N, CA and C atoms of all chains as a GROMACS GRO file, in nm:
protein
  621
    1MET      N    1   2.286  -1.416   2.185
    1MET     CA    2   2.295  -1.288   2.095
    1MET      C    3   2.451  -1.272   2.063
    2ASN      N    4   2.455  -1.254   1.917
    2ASN     CA    5   2.605  -1.252   1.866
    2ASN      C    6   2.631  -1.101   1.890
    3LYS      N    7   2.727  -1.064   1.965
    3LYS     CA    8   2.778  -0.937   1.999
    3LYS      C    9   2.842  -0.866   1.885
    4ASP      N   10   2.897  -0.948   1.789
    4ASP     CA   11   2.936  -0.890   1.677
    4ASP      C   12   2.857  -0.843   1.566
    5LYS      N   13   2.738  -0.889   1.570
    5LYS     CA   14   2.650  -0.877   1.486
    5LYS      C   15   2.598  -0.721   1.488
    6LYS      N   16   2.602  -0.675   1.351
    6LYS     CA   17   2.548  -0.529   1.347
    6LYS      C   18   2.411  -0.496   1.367
    7VAL      N   19   2.386  -0.385   1.434
    7VAL     CA   20   2.238  -0.352   1.486
    7VAL      C   21   2.206  -0.261   1.359
    8THR      N   22   2.094  -0.301   1.313
    8THR     CA   23   2.047  -0.222   1.189
    8THR      C   24   1.922  -0.124   1.254
    9LEU      N   25   1.885  -0.032   1.176
    9LEU     CA   26   1.769   0.040   1.214
    9LEU      C   27   1.656  -0.034   1.223
   10LYS      N   28   1.624  -0.123   1.131
   10LYS     CA   29   1.513  -0.205   1.127
   10LYS      C   30   1.510  -0.287   1.256
   11ASP      N   31   1.612  -0.356   1.290
   11ASP     CA   32   1.619  -0.419   1.431
   11ASP      C   33   1.555  -0.332   1.534
   12ILE      N   34   1.609  -0.206   1.556
   12ILE     CA   35   1.575  -0.123   1.664
   12ILE      C   36   1.430  -0.081   1.650
   13LEU      N   37   1.373  -0.071   1.526
   13LEU     CA   38   1.234  -0.046   1.512
   13LEU      C   39   1.140  -0.179   1.562
   14VAL      N   40   1.194  -0.304   1.530
   14VAL     CA   41   1.108  -0.413   1.554
   14VAL      C   42   1.124  -0.432   1.722
   15SER      N   43   1.257  -0.389   1.784
   15SER     CA   44   1.261  -0.412   1.933
   15SER      C   45   1.146  -0.307   1.994
   16LYS      N   46   1.134  -0.198   1.920
   16LYS     CA   47   1.039  -0.090   1.983
   16LYS      C   48   0.883  -0.156   1.971
   17VAL      N   49   0.860  -0.231   1.860
   17VAL     CA   50   0.734  -0.310   1.870
   17VAL      C   51   0.712  -0.391   1.990
   18VAL      N   52   0.828  -0.469   2.017
   18VAL     CA   53   0.836  -0.569   2.119
   18VAL      C   54   0.804  -0.500   2.267
   19ARG      N   55   0.885  -0.378   2.271
   19ARG     CA   56   0.862  -0.299   2.388
   19ARG      C   57   0.732  -0.253   2.404
   20ASN      N   58   0.661  -0.197   2.315
   20ASN     CA   59   0.504  -0.157   2.311
   20ASN      C   60   0.416  -0.250   2.348
   21ILE      N   61   0.438  -0.378   2.291
   21ILE     CA   62   0.360  -0.497   2.328
   21ILE      C   63   0.361  -0.526   2.471
   22ALA      N   64   0.474  -0.520   2.530
   22ALA     CA   65   0.512  -0.550   2.671
   22ALA      C   66   0.440  -0.439   2.752
   23ILE      N   67   0.448  -0.310   2.711
   23ILE     CA   68   0.382  -0.186   2.786
   23ILE      C   69   0.232  -0.218   2.777
   24ALA      N   70   0.181  -0.257   2.664
   24ALA     CA   71   0.037  -0.306   2.650
   24ALA      C   72  -0.020  -0.418   2.758
   25VAL      N   73   0.080  -0.518   2.782
   25VAL     CA   74   0.083  -0.622   2.867
   25VAL      C   75   0.078  -0.563   3.006
   26TYR      N   76   0.174  -0.473   3.030
   26TYR     CA   77   0.172  -0.434   3.166
   26TYR      C   78   0.051  -0.344   3.195
   27PHE      N   79  -0.007  -0.284   3.095
   27PHE     CA   80  -0.120  -0.189   3.115
   27PHE      C   81  -0.231  -0.286   3.154
   28TRP      N   82  -0.240  -0.387   3.072
   28TRP     CA   83  -0.362  -0.489   3.095
   28TRP      C   84  -0.334  -0.546   3.244
   29MET      N   85  -0.232  -0.569   3.295
   29MET     CA   86  -0.238  -0.601   3.444
   29MET      C   87  -0.286  -0.500   3.529
   30TRP      N   88  -0.255  -0.382   3.512
   30TRP     CA   89  -0.299  -0.265   3.571
   30TRP      C   90  -0.459  -0.242   3.546
   31ALA      N   91  -0.501  -0.261   3.450
   31ALA     CA   92  -0.636  -0.226   3.420
   31ALA      C   93  -0.733  -0.355   3.451
   32ARG      N   94  -0.684  -0.469   3.484
   32ARG     CA   95  -0.787  -0.571   3.528
   32ARG      C   96  -0.848  -0.534   3.663
   33THR      N   97  -0.986  -0.570   3.655
   33THR     CA   98  -1.074  -0.551   3.784
   33THR      C   99  -1.086  -0.679   3.858
   34ASP      N  100  -1.050  -0.795   3.807
   34ASP     CA  101  -1.057  -0.924   3.885
   34ASP      C  102  -0.911  -0.939   3.942
   35TYR      N  103  -0.916  -1.036   4.044
   35TYR     CA  104  -0.786  -1.054   4.111
   35TYR      C  105  -0.766  -1.205   4.121
   36LYS      N  106  -0.638  -1.240   4.096
   36LYS     CA  107  -0.600  -1.374   4.129
   36LYS      C  108  -0.463  -1.360   4.176
   37GLU      N  109  -0.410  -1.462   4.252
   37GLU     CA  110  -0.293  -1.459   4.317
   37GLU      C  111  -0.172  -1.442   4.214
   38SER      N  112  -0.175  -1.504   4.117
   38SER     CA  113  -0.067  -1.508   4.015
   38SER      C  114  -0.050  -1.366   3.956
   39TYR      N  115  -0.134  -1.290   3.957
   39TYR     CA  116  -0.163  -1.160   3.899
   39TYR      C  117  -0.018  -1.053   3.931
   40SER      N  118  -0.013  -1.075   4.053
   40SER     CA  119   0.111  -0.991   4.113
   40SER      C  120   0.226  -1.022   4.049
   41MET      N  121   0.257  -1.164   4.062
   41MET     CA  122   0.370  -1.205   4.025
   41MET      C  123   0.403  -1.188   3.853
   42ILE      N  124   0.296  -1.212   3.774
   42ILE     CA  125   0.287  -1.183   3.633
   42ILE      C  126   0.342  -1.018   3.610
   43GLN      N  127   0.256  -0.932   3.697
   43GLN     CA  128   0.278  -0.798   3.681
   43GLN      C  129   0.424  -0.763   3.713
   44SER      N  130   0.469  -0.808   3.817
   44SER     CA  131   0.623  -0.782   3.838
   44SER      C  132   0.703  -0.835   3.749
   45SER      N  133   0.693  -0.950   3.693
   45SER     CA  134   0.783  -1.006   3.591
   45SER      C  135   0.783  -0.905   3.468
   46VAL      N  136   0.654  -0.882   3.428
   46VAL     CA  137   0.640  -0.806   3.308
   46VAL      C  138   0.711  -0.666   3.336
   47GLY      N  139   0.694  -0.599   3.440
   47GLY     CA  140   0.762  -0.471   3.480
   47GLY      C  141   0.911  -0.488   3.476
   48ALA      N  142   0.962  -0.615   3.533
   48ALA     CA  143   1.123  -0.630   3.545
   48ALA      C  144   1.153  -0.650   3.392
   49PHE      N  145   1.085  -0.734   3.315
   49PHE     CA  146   1.115  -0.758   3.169
   49PHE      C  147   1.122  -0.603   3.094
   50LEU      N  148   1.034  -0.533   3.134
   50LEU     CA  149   1.033  -0.384   3.062
   50LEU      C  150   1.154  -0.309   3.094
   51ALA      N  151   1.179  -0.330   3.223
   51ALA     CA  152   1.307  -0.235   3.263
   51ALA      C  153   1.433  -0.287   3.207
   52VAL      N  154   1.447  -0.417   3.195
   52VAL     CA  155   1.570  -0.491   3.143
   52VAL      C  156   1.586  -0.457   2.984
   53PHE      N  157   1.453  -0.464   2.926
   53PHE     CA  158   1.432  -0.429   2.794
   53PHE      C  159   1.459  -0.303   2.736
   54TYR      N  160   1.421  -0.215   2.829
   54TYR     CA  161   1.466  -0.050   2.813
   54TYR      C  162   1.612  -0.035   2.808
   55TYR      N  163   1.679  -0.107   2.898
   55TYR     CA  164   1.827  -0.083   2.898
   55TYR      C  165   1.881  -0.156   2.788
   56MET      N  166   1.836  -0.273   2.742
   56MET     CA  167   1.875  -0.343   2.616
   56MET      C  168   1.856  -0.261   2.497
   57LEU      N  169   1.746  -0.193   2.486
   57LEU     CA  170   1.716  -0.119   2.370
   57LEU      C  171   1.820   0.012   2.351
   58TYR      N  172   1.823   0.065   2.483
   58TYR     CA  173   1.919   0.191   2.488
   58TYR      C  174   2.067   0.138   2.442
   59SER      N  175   2.116   0.022   2.480
   59SER     CA  176   2.240  -0.029   2.443
   59SER      C  177   2.237  -0.050   2.296
   60ARG      N  178   2.142  -0.112   2.236
   60ARG     CA  179   2.150  -0.131   2.086
   60ARG      C  180   2.160  -0.015   2.007
   61GLU      N  181   2.072   0.083   2.057
   61GLU     CA  182   2.076   0.225   1.980
   61GLU      C  183   2.213   0.293   1.983
   62ARG      N  184   2.280   0.269   2.102
   62ARG     CA  185   2.404   0.324   2.124
   62ARG      C  186   2.496   0.255   2.016
   63LYS      N  187   2.490   0.121   2.012
   63LYS     CA  188   2.573   0.033   1.913
   63LYS      C  189   2.545   0.075   1.759
   64TYR      N  190   2.430   0.089   1.755
   64TYR     CA  191   2.396   0.133   1.606
   64TYR      C  192   2.433   0.270   1.582
   65LYS      N  193   2.438   0.361   1.658
   65LYS     CA  194   2.488   0.492   1.628
   65LYS      C  195   2.644   0.502   1.622
   66LYS      N  196   2.713   0.426   1.684
   66LYS     CA  197   2.856   0.400   1.673
   66LYS      C  198   2.887   0.314   1.557
   67GLU      N  199   2.825   0.222   1.511
   67GLU     CA  200   2.856   0.124   1.414
   67GLU      C  201   2.814   0.138   1.266
   68CYS      N  202   2.670   0.166   1.270
   68CYS     CA  203   2.608   0.145   1.160
   68CYS      C  204   2.535   0.272   1.127
   69PHE      N  205   2.556   0.376   1.175
   69PHE     CA  206   2.475   0.485   1.122
   69PHE      C  207   2.484   0.505   0.980
   70ASP      N  208   2.363   0.530   0.928
   70ASP     CA  209   2.357   0.539   0.787
   70ASP      C  210   2.259   0.655   0.746
   71GLU      N  211   2.302   0.761   0.657
   71GLU     CA  212   2.216   0.890   0.649
   71GLU      C  213   2.098   0.847   0.578
   72LEU      N  214   2.087   0.749   0.466
   72LEU     CA  215   1.979   0.725   0.399
   72LEU      C  216   1.857   0.658   0.472
   73ALA      N  217   1.920   0.572   0.566
   73ALA     CA  218   1.820   0.504   0.673
   73ALA      C  219   1.760   0.608   0.762
   74GLU      N  220   1.850   0.698   0.802
   74GLU     CA  221   1.800   0.807   0.899
   74GLU      C  222   1.691   0.890   0.814
   75ARG      N  223   1.725   0.936   0.692
   75ARG     CA  224   1.638   0.996   0.625
   75ARG      C  225   1.495   0.938   0.610
   76ASN      N  226   1.511   0.816   0.587
   76ASN     CA  227   1.384   0.713   0.545
   76ASN      C  228   1.297   0.711   0.674
   77LEU      N  229   1.388   0.694   0.794
   77LEU     CA  230   1.316   0.704   0.922
   77LEU      C  231   1.235   0.836   0.958
   78ASN      N  232   1.277   0.945   0.917
   78ASN     CA  233   1.230   1.055   0.951
   78ASN      C  234   1.104   1.074   0.851
   79LYS      N  235   1.112   1.039   0.738
   79LYS     CA  236   0.992   1.034   0.651
   79LYS      C  237   0.875   0.950   0.727
   80CYS      N  238   0.908   0.837   0.770
   80CYS     CA  239   0.823   0.752   0.823
   80CYS      C  240   0.762   0.807   0.965
   81ASN      N  241   0.839   0.867   1.041
   81ASN     CA  242   0.813   0.924   1.157
   81ASN      C  243   0.721   1.046   1.141
   82ALA      N  244   0.734   1.121   1.046
   82ALA     CA  245   0.631   1.220   1.003
   82ALA      C  246   0.493   1.152   0.969
   83ILE      N  247   0.499   1.054   0.903
   83ILE     CA  248   0.376   0.999   0.870
   83ILE      C  249   0.302   0.938   0.994
   84CYS      N  250   0.377   0.861   1.068
   84CYS     CA  251   0.338   0.801   1.193
   84CYS      C  252   0.276   0.908   1.287
   85TYR      N  253   0.344   1.024   1.308
   85TYR     CA  254   0.304   1.137   1.383
   85TYR      C  255   0.175   1.180   1.359
   86LYS      N  256   0.153   1.184   1.200
   86LYS     CA  257   0.021   1.241   1.166
   86LYS      C  258  -0.093   1.132   1.190
   87ILE      N  259  -0.064   1.010   1.182
   87ILE     CA  260  -0.171   0.914   1.217
   87ILE      C  261  -0.197   0.907   1.374
   88MET      N  262  -0.075   0.918   1.464
   88MET     CA  263  -0.126   0.935   1.592
   88MET      C  264  -0.192   1.054   1.625
   89ALA      N  265  -0.166   1.180   1.545
   89ALA     CA  266  -0.236   1.304   1.582
   89ALA      C  267  -0.400   1.282   1.552
   90VAL      N  268  -0.403   1.207   1.436
   90VAL     CA  269  -0.559   1.170   1.402
   90VAL      C  270  -0.634   1.091   1.517
   91ILE      N  271  -0.555   1.003   1.564
   91ILE     CA  272  -0.631   0.896   1.654
   91ILE      C  273  -0.635   0.977   1.786
   92MET      N  274  -0.552   1.066   1.835
   92MET     CA  275  -0.546   1.141   1.946
   92MET      C  276  -0.680   1.254   1.942
   93VAL      N  277  -0.688   1.312   1.840
   93VAL     CA  278  -0.799   1.397   1.831
   93VAL      C  279  -0.938   1.320   1.812
   94ALA      N  280  -0.945   1.225   1.724
   94ALA     CA  281  -1.048   1.138   1.739
   94ALA      C  282  -1.099   1.087   1.882
   95LEU      N  283  -0.988   1.042   1.941
   95LEU     CA  284  -1.019   1.016   2.096
   95LEU      C  285  -1.071   1.097   2.176
   96ALA      N  286  -0.996   1.231   2.177
   96ALA     CA  287  -1.046   1.346   2.260
   96ALA      C  288  -1.205   1.381   2.229
   97PHE      N  289  -1.239   1.377   2.101
   97PHE     CA  290  -1.387   1.405   2.068
   97PHE      C  291  -1.466   1.298   2.108
   98ALA      N  292  -1.440   1.171   2.110
   98ALA     CA  293  -1.501   1.060   2.134
   98ALA      C  294  -1.524   1.066   2.306
   99ALA      N  295  -1.399   1.121   2.381
   99ALA     CA  296  -1.416   1.117   2.526
   99ALA      C  297  -1.527   1.233   2.538
  100ALA      N  298  -1.512   1.332   2.480
  100ALA     CA  299  -1.601   1.451   2.509
  100ALA      C  300  -1.756   1.434   2.488
  101ILE      N  301  -1.760   1.347   2.378
  101ILE     CA  302  -1.904   1.322   2.332
  101ILE      C  303  -1.963   1.206   2.384
  102VAL      N  304  -1.895   1.099   2.400
  102VAL     CA  305  -1.956   0.974   2.446
  102VAL      C  306  -1.907   0.930   2.596
  103GLY      N  307  -1.828   1.034   2.644
  103GLY     CA  308  -1.753   0.996   2.760
  103GLY      C  309  -1.853   1.017   2.877
  104HIS      N  310  -1.955   1.059   2.866
  104HIS     CA  311  -2.072   1.069   2.976
  104HIS      C  312  -2.131   0.928   3.006
  105THR      N  313  -2.125   0.833   2.902
  105THR     CA  314  -2.186   0.707   2.930
  105THR      C  315  -2.090   0.613   3.002
  106GLU      N  316  -2.156   0.529   3.062
  106GLU     CA  317  -2.055   0.414   3.144
  106GLU      C  318  -1.972   0.327   3.055
  107SER      N  319  -2.012   0.312   2.919
  107SER     CA  320  -1.939   0.231   2.837
  107SER      C  321  -1.804   0.278   2.785
  108PHE      N  322  -1.783   0.416   2.812
  108PHE     CA  323  -1.664   0.468   2.754
  108PHE      C  324  -1.582   0.547   2.882
  109GLY      N  325  -1.530   0.451   2.972
  109GLY     CA  326  -1.476   0.513   3.087
  109GLY      C  327  -1.314   0.537   3.040
  110THR      N  328  -1.256   0.573   3.172
  110THR     CA  329  -1.118   0.597   3.135
  110THR      C  330  -1.016   0.468   3.099
  111ASP      N  331  -1.080   0.353   3.149
  111ASP     CA  332  -1.004   0.231   3.081
  111ASP      C  333  -1.014   0.204   2.957
  112VAL      N  334  -1.122   0.240   2.900
  112VAL     CA  335  -1.144   0.224   2.756
  112VAL      C  336  -1.045   0.320   2.664
  113ILE      N  337  -1.035   0.436   2.740
  113ILE     CA  338  -0.945   0.554   2.675
  113ILE      C  339  -0.811   0.476   2.684
  114GLY      N  340  -0.773   0.423   2.792
  114GLY     CA  341  -0.626   0.383   2.804
  114GLY      C  342  -0.609   0.256   2.726
  115TRP      N  343  -0.703   0.188   2.703
  115TRP     CA  344  -0.684   0.070   2.587
  115TRP      C  345  -0.660   0.121   2.455
  116ILE      N  346  -0.760   0.223   2.416
  116ILE     CA  347  -0.724   0.279   2.282
  116ILE      C  348  -0.584   0.328   2.275
  117LEU      N  349  -0.542   0.400   2.358
  117LEU     CA  350  -0.394   0.470   2.364
  117LEU      C  351  -0.294   0.340   2.367
  118VAL      N  352  -0.302   0.251   2.438
  118VAL     CA  353  -0.184   0.164   2.437
  118VAL      C  354  -0.203   0.062   2.296
  119ILE      N  355  -0.318   0.047   2.264
  119ILE     CA  356  -0.331  -0.051   2.117
  119ILE      C  357  -0.290   0.059   2.014
  120SER      N  358  -0.328   0.168   2.007
  120SER     CA  359  -0.277   0.257   1.911
  120SER      C  360  -0.133   0.274   1.910
  121LEU      N  361  -0.062   0.258   2.025
  121LEU     CA  362   0.081   0.276   2.035
  121LEU      C  363   0.149   0.147   1.957
  122VAL      N  364   0.078   0.022   1.994
  122VAL     CA  365   0.136  -0.095   1.931
  122VAL      C  366   0.110  -0.092   1.780
  123VAL      N  367  -0.012  -0.056   1.739
  123VAL     CA  368  -0.045  -0.058   1.597
  123VAL      C  369   0.036   0.027   1.512
  124VAL      N  370   0.070   0.169   1.569
  124VAL     CA  371   0.139   0.270   1.501
  124VAL      C  372   0.282   0.240   1.494
  125SER      N  373   0.331   0.149   1.589
  125SER     CA  374   0.473   0.106   1.581
  125SER      C  375   0.501   0.003   1.489
  126ILE      N  376   0.402  -0.092   1.462
  126ILE     CA  377   0.393  -0.188   1.363
  126ILE      C  378   0.404  -0.132   1.227
  127VAL      N  379   0.297  -0.039   1.222
  127VAL     CA  380   0.293   0.040   1.082
  127VAL      C  381   0.423   0.106   1.040
  128ARG      N  382   0.485   0.170   1.148
  128ARG     CA  383   0.610   0.228   1.136
  128ARG      C  384   0.730   0.153   1.071
  129VAL      N  385   0.728   0.008   1.111
  129VAL     CA  386   0.823  -0.083   1.070
  129VAL      C  387   0.790  -0.135   0.922
  130ILE      N  388   0.665  -0.140   0.902
  130ILE     CA  389   0.619  -0.187   0.764
  130ILE      C  390   0.661  -0.051   0.656
  131LEU      N  391   0.611   0.065   0.688
  131LEU     CA  392   0.630   0.176   0.628
  131LEU      C  393   0.788   0.200   0.597
  132TYR      N  394   0.864   0.172   0.698
  132TYR     CA  395   1.010   0.209   0.698
  132TYR      C  396   1.065   0.110   0.579
  133SER      N  397   1.015  -0.014   0.608
  133SER     CA  398   1.062  -0.123   0.495
  133SER      C  399   1.049  -0.084   0.369
  134ALA      N  400   0.924  -0.041   0.336
  134ALA     CA  401   0.862   0.004   0.217
  134ALA      C  402   0.950   0.112   0.144
  135ILE      N  403   0.960   0.213   0.244
  135ILE     CA  404   1.029   0.344   0.210
  135ILE      C  405   1.168   0.310   0.182
  136ASP      N  406   1.246   0.220   0.272
  136ASP     CA  407   1.382   0.205   0.258
  136ASP      C  408   1.427   0.145   0.119
  137LYS      N  409   1.317   0.029   0.088
  137LYS     CA  410   1.349  -0.045  -0.030
  137LYS      C  411   1.360   0.031  -0.170
  138LYS      N  412   1.250   0.136  -0.157
  138LYS     CA  413   1.241   0.218  -0.270
  138LYS      C  414   1.357   0.342  -0.296
  139GLY      N  415   1.435   0.359  -0.186
  139GLY     CA  416   1.540   0.456  -0.213
  139GLY      C  417   1.497   0.602  -0.145
  140GLU      N  418   1.515   0.703  -0.205
  140GLU     CA  419   1.490   0.825  -0.136
  140GLU      C  420   1.335   0.869  -0.174
  141MET      N  421   1.524   1.859  -1.132
  141MET     CA  422   1.664   1.828  -1.154
  141MET      C  423   1.698   1.664  -1.138
  142ALA      N  424   1.782   1.617  -1.215
  142ALA     CA  425   1.796   1.470  -1.207
  142ALA      C  426   1.947   1.462  -1.176
  143LEU      N  427   1.967   1.367  -1.086
  143LEU     CA  428   2.113   1.352  -1.043
  143LEU      C  429   2.183   1.254  -1.138
  144ILE      N  430   2.311   1.271  -1.183
  144ILE     CA  431   2.366   1.167  -1.258
  144ILE      C  432   2.508   1.147  -1.200
  145THR      N  433   2.513   1.012  -1.163
  145THR     CA  434   2.646   0.984  -1.096
  145THR      C  435   2.719   0.882  -1.168
  146LYS      N  436   2.874   0.906  -1.148
  146LYS     CA  437   2.954   0.830  -1.207
  146LYS      C  438   3.020   0.722  -1.100
  147VAL      N  439   2.953   0.722  -0.980
  147VAL     CA  440   2.986   0.623  -0.906
  147VAL      C  441   3.025   0.479  -0.916
  148LYS      N  442   2.925   0.433  -1.015
  148LYS     CA  443   2.938   0.275  -1.059
  148LYS      C  444   3.061   0.275  -1.137
  149GLU      N  445   3.077   0.360  -1.219
  149GLU     CA  446   3.194   0.359  -1.326
  149GLU      C  447   3.330   0.370  -1.244
  150TYR      N  448   3.325   0.457  -1.154
  150TYR     CA  449   3.463   0.467  -1.071
  150TYR      C  450   3.491   0.354  -0.970
  151ARG      N  451   3.382   0.287  -0.935
  151ARG     CA  452   3.389   0.178  -0.847
  151ARG      C  453   3.423   0.059  -0.910
  152GLU      N  454   3.363   0.032  -1.033
  152GLU     CA  455   3.398  -0.085  -1.107
  152GLU      C  456   3.549  -0.085  -1.163
  153LYS      N  457   3.602   0.042  -1.184
  153LYS     CA  458   3.753   0.078  -1.222
  153LYS      C  459   3.844   0.041  -1.128
  154ALA      N  460   3.796   0.064  -0.989
  154ALA     CA  461   3.877   0.038  -0.883
  154ALA      C  462   3.862  -0.099  -0.843
  155GLY      N  463   3.775  -0.162  -0.897
  155GLY     CA  464   3.763  -0.326  -0.865
  155GLY      C  465   3.698  -0.338  -0.718
  156TYR      N  466   3.626  -0.250  -0.674
  156TYR     CA  467   3.554  -0.259  -0.539
  156TYR      C  468   3.394  -0.327  -0.576
  157LYS      N  469   3.368  -0.379  -0.462
  157LYS     CA  470   3.213  -0.423  -0.464
  157LYS      C  471   3.141  -0.334  -0.388
  158GLN      N  472   3.006  -0.310  -0.410
  158GLN     CA  473   2.927  -0.223  -0.341
  158GLN      C  474   2.944  -0.224  -0.186
  159SER      N  475   2.939  -0.331  -0.135
  159SER     CA  476   2.965  -0.368   0.002
  159SER      C  477   3.097  -0.311   0.057
  160GLU      N  478   3.207  -0.326  -0.042
  160GLU     CA  479   3.320  -0.274   0.013
  160GLU      C  480   3.335  -0.128   0.011
  161LEU      N  481   3.292  -0.060  -0.091
  161LEU     CA  482   3.283   0.076  -0.095
  161LEU      C  483   3.173   0.129   0.020
  162ALA      N  484   3.067   0.072   0.057
  162ALA     CA  485   2.995   0.108   0.165
  162ALA      C  486   3.070   0.108   0.296
  163GLU      N  487   3.142   0.002   0.304
  163GLU     CA  488   3.216  -0.019   0.454
  163GLU      C  489   3.325   0.105   0.470
  164MET      N  490   3.391   0.129   0.339
  164MET     CA  491   3.484   0.233   0.336
  164MET      C  492   3.426   0.390   0.376
  165VAL      N  493   3.301   0.408   0.342
  165VAL     CA  494   3.245   0.523   0.360
  165VAL      C  495   3.156   0.548   0.467
  166GLY      N  496   3.137   0.432   0.548
  166GLY     CA  497   3.057   0.416   0.662
  166GLY      C  498   2.900   0.421   0.616
  167ALA      N  499   2.852   0.360   0.510
  167ALA     CA  500   2.731   0.363   0.466
  167ALA      C  501   2.670   0.214   0.459
  168ARG      N  502   2.556   0.185   0.415
  168ARG     CA  503   2.496   0.060   0.389
  168ARG      C  504   2.523   0.032   0.245
  169ARG      N  505   2.521  -0.101   0.219
  169ARG     CA  506   2.531  -0.144   0.061
  169ARG      C  507   2.399  -0.084  -0.002
  170GLU      N  508   2.294  -0.074   0.052
  170GLU     CA  509   2.162  -0.011   0.006
  170GLU      C  510   2.178   0.115  -0.046
  171THR      N  511   2.244   0.190   0.034
  171THR     CA  512   2.268   0.325   0.018
  171THR      C  513   2.355   0.342  -0.126
  172ILE      N  514   2.464   0.261  -0.127
  172ILE     CA  515   2.538   0.274  -0.250
  172ILE      C  516   2.449   0.234  -0.379
  173VAL      N  517   2.379   0.120  -0.351
  173VAL     CA  518   2.299   0.081  -0.458
  173VAL      C  519   2.205   0.193  -0.505
  174HIS      N  520   2.127   0.267  -0.412
  174HIS     CA  521   2.041   0.373  -0.444
  174HIS      C  522   2.113   0.495  -0.511
  175LEU      N  523   2.231   0.517  -0.472
  175LEU     CA  524   2.313   0.620  -0.500
  175LEU      C  525   2.353   0.601  -0.659
  176GLU      N  526   2.397   0.474  -0.686
  176GLU     CA  527   2.454   0.449  -0.820
  176GLU      C  528   2.316   0.446  -0.928
  177ASN      N  529   2.209   0.415  -0.856
  177ASN     CA  530   2.082   0.419  -0.961
  177ASN      C  531   2.028   0.571  -0.971
  178GLY      N  532   2.077   0.644  -0.902
  178GLY     CA  533   2.040   0.792  -0.913
  178GLY      C  534   1.908   0.806  -0.826
  179LYS      N  535   1.889   0.708  -0.718
  179LYS     CA  536   1.780   0.722  -0.645
  179LYS      C  537   1.782   0.785  -0.511
  180TYR      N  538   1.910   0.841  -0.508
  180TYR     CA  539   1.938   0.906  -0.356
  180TYR      C  540   2.036   1.022  -0.381
  181ASN      N  541   2.008   1.129  -0.331
  181ASN     CA  542   2.111   1.256  -0.348
  181ASN      C  543   2.179   1.248  -0.212
  182PRO      N  544   2.305   1.216  -0.211
  182PRO     CA  545   2.390   1.205  -0.088
  182PRO      C  546   2.420   1.339  -0.010
  183SER      N  547   2.437   1.320   0.112
  183SER     CA  548   2.478   1.453   0.185
  183SER      C  549   2.632   1.498   0.121
  184LEU      N  550   2.664   1.616   0.149
  184LEU     CA  551   2.788   1.654   0.113
  184LEU      C  552   2.909   1.566   0.163
  185LYS      N  553   2.887   1.539   0.289
  185LYS     CA  554   2.992   1.463   0.349
  185LYS      C  555   3.024   1.329   0.283
  186LEU      N  556   2.888   1.252   0.256
  186LEU     CA  557   2.918   1.121   0.202
  186LEU      C  558   2.982   1.142   0.043
  187ALA      N  559   2.927   1.232  -0.019
  187ALA     CA  560   2.959   1.270  -0.138
  187ALA      C  561   3.128   1.294  -0.142
  188MET      N  562   3.167   1.363  -0.047
  188MET     CA  563   3.313   1.390  -0.044
  188MET      C  564   3.395   1.263   0.001
  189ASP      N  565   3.331   1.196   0.084
  189ASP     CA  566   3.405   1.064   0.144
  189ASP      C  567   3.411   0.969   0.013
  190ILE      N  568   3.314   0.954  -0.070
  190ILE     CA  569   3.308   0.873  -0.180
  190ILE      C  570   3.430   0.919  -0.274
  191ALA      N  571   3.433   1.048  -0.293
  191ALA     CA  572   3.525   1.112  -0.393
  191ALA      C  573   3.676   1.102  -0.326
  192LYS      N  574   3.682   1.100  -0.192
  192LYS     CA  575   3.802   1.073  -0.145
  192LYS      C  576   3.852   0.935  -0.175
  193VAL      N  577   3.758   0.845  -0.173
  193VAL     CA  578   3.815   0.702  -0.195
  193VAL      C  579   3.857   0.681  -0.337
  194PHE      N  580   3.793   0.741  -0.426
  194PHE     CA  581   3.825   0.742  -0.578
  194PHE      C  582   3.943   0.833  -0.604
  195GLY      N  583   3.982   0.908  -0.523
  195GLY     CA  584   4.093   1.018  -0.550
  195GLY      C  585   4.037   1.117  -0.655
  196THR      N  586   3.912   1.162  -0.640
  196THR     CA  587   3.851   1.253  -0.742
  196THR      C  588   3.789   1.346  -0.669
  197THR      N  589   3.712   1.421  -0.748
  197THR     CA  590   3.635   1.542  -0.687
  197THR      C  591   3.478   1.512  -0.687
  198VAL      N  592   3.411   1.586  -0.615
  198VAL     CA  593   3.268   1.566  -0.608
  198VAL      C  594   3.192   1.596  -0.738
  199GLU      N  595   3.252   1.706  -0.800
  199GLU     CA  596   3.196   1.766  -0.914
  199GLU      C  597   3.218   1.657  -1.033
  200GLU      N  598   3.320   1.592  -1.018
  200GLU     CA  599   3.357   1.466  -1.129
  200GLU      C  600   3.254   1.357  -1.123
  201LEU      N  601   3.212   1.333  -0.980
  201LEU     CA  602   3.143   1.229  -0.960
  201LEU      C  603   2.989   1.232  -0.965
  202PHE      N  604   2.949   1.374  -0.945
  202PHE     CA  605   2.806   1.390  -0.941
  202PHE      C  606   2.770   1.519  -1.016
  203GLU      N  607   2.651   1.496  -1.097
  203GLU     CA  608   2.610   1.594  -1.188
  203GLU      C  609   2.464   1.630  -1.171
  204PHE      N  610   2.408   1.737  -1.176
  204PHE     CA  611   2.264   1.769  -1.167
  204PHE      C  612   2.238   1.823  -1.304
  205THR      N  613   2.139   1.744  -1.363
  205THR     CA  614   2.069   1.819  -1.496
  205THR      C  615   1.935   1.864  -1.481
  206GLU      N  616   1.904   1.961  -1.566
  206GLU     CA  617   1.772   1.992  -1.569
  206GLU      C  618   1.696   1.894  -1.636
  207ASP      N  619   1.573   1.852  -1.578
  207ASP     CA  620   1.472   1.756  -1.630
  207ASP      C  621   1.434   1.802  -1.770
   0.00000   0.00000   0.00000
């Protein structure tokens, strides 16, 4: 990794997608109901990767704020975040009602709810990157 | 209200590239591009920083007109 290369806001957003995918994988290891010997090792590896990645993300965010803070990029990100917040809110409300209505059946257990949550996290973070790229290209 | 800027005019007169001006005021080149095209209303701080680079005033560089 080139330490002199400036960190852009887009780099940070993409890093957060990677982090969320790692969270989804870590969740998958916890949600599994079968057992193989290798799973403990994989789970620990993913957990360790997440811990290191969180630290790297924190360092990159600090570097960005120090070197590359740009007000237009921040404004566009705020617009993006407002849209993504609304998308997440719709997903949460739909999930809440689905859990209330269909939650009594065996097919809609807490693991399904967990999967919907982590997959939504990954999908919305990808949507955020795409939205940000589109809004930033357009200007304000 | 539409923003009219003379940033491009002043920049070219001073012989700076967009990337150089961006570096001087702590912004991205894309921000300067959008600013020059009137697609971005800068903050007061950025407007003042740009005016300082060209040795002029914010009022001289930026103007709002009624649509």
